[in-house]
C-alpha angles and dihedrals in degrees: 000000000000092000091052090052091050091049090050092051090050092052092047090051090053093049094047092046092054091045092053090052092057096045112098111236121181105207106129129038095210127094091235110051123193086199091060092047091050090047091051091050091049092049092049090050093048093048092045092052094043093053090043089054089049092056090044094051093049091048092048094052089054101261107126111221102157134047133184122213090350094305129106111253114268104180137127122267098265091046089049089056089050093049093047094049091045092051091046092051096049091045095049098041103034143001092277132248100253096236090110118035132188121241133192114346088357089075092060092046090050090050091053091046092050090048090051090048092053097044098047095074090048090051090048092052093045091049092049092051093045090052090048092050092050091054095052 
């Protein structure tokens, strides 16, 4: 039951992070806003950790979602946290290295994470231009 609650919190964090990116906030009057850059960094960090927790929870309940070098992960708890956060970071911020690959339901989660990672910069740019247009 505790793992399900942690997974639910992670999903809520992802949803609220994405929602806050799309909300128009008029804080700064300049085209480049440090506030917006900080907000984007905070959202990336929240989404990265939330997806990492999702992989971790699924691994801990016995549902393999990641493998390394073609073998299911067989590491201790702290190493599992490290592997899940690493995989989440490379999936969200790049195309990945291929050293750790998703399997089963992990593939769908990785697809969603990569999609979120690719759309967040576009949302950030669109939001910046919309704020700039409102001020003019």
